[in-house]
C-alpha positions, 0 to 999 in steps of 0.5 A: 509453516506458521511464520513463513513471512519471518522465515523467508527472504522476499526474494523467497516467497512464491507468487501466492506468499508474496500477495499474502503479504499485502495487508490489504490498507490500499495506502500505496494506491493513493496519490502521492506529493514529492516536495522539489526540494526536500524529497519529502514524500506527502500522501492525499486521500485521492485514491486510483480510479480502480481501486475499490475504496470499500474491499481496499482492492483494485477491481482490475488487479490484471491489467493495473500496469496497463491501465495506469502507467505509473502503477508500480509492480512493488515484486522485483523492485528494490523495496528499500529505495521506495520510501514512498511506501508507509511505515505499515507496510509488510513489504518494507517491514520484511525488507528492514527484517521488522516483524509484522504487526499485531494488526495484519491479517497474518499475523491476527488471520483475520483480513479486515483486522487492517480496517478494524484497527484504522490503517486503511484507505477504506472511508477515507479516500476520493477517487482521481476521477473527482480530482483535478492533478493539480488540485491533489495538494488540497487533499495532503494527509497526516494518518496515523500509521 
């Protein structure tokens, strides 16, 4: 099936297909701040310590929810309520019945296209082991998506 990601709903995806839908940008692994008054989400360039920045992959994916208590497993989540996901996130796009961008690895056929397009966090983040949680606001970023 050539474009299975367009032909199936998120609920119909197998585990392998679900994982393949991830573009590998790793923005979900960045710490985010929420404004108490407006609810606006601000991304920081502070990444989870278990994320290997060069590959944009978790170093212990199977145990991520154990290692990081607030690491969210997107599979069972209500994606429409996860407004902190980047607008380019394939899960968010498909939940909204929107097409994947041309740089998405499933569309381009190249796993590195997300990095070549400058969409991933590769080369733009710092590990949370080097930043005090009270200092995350000093690392807010406004990357073009």
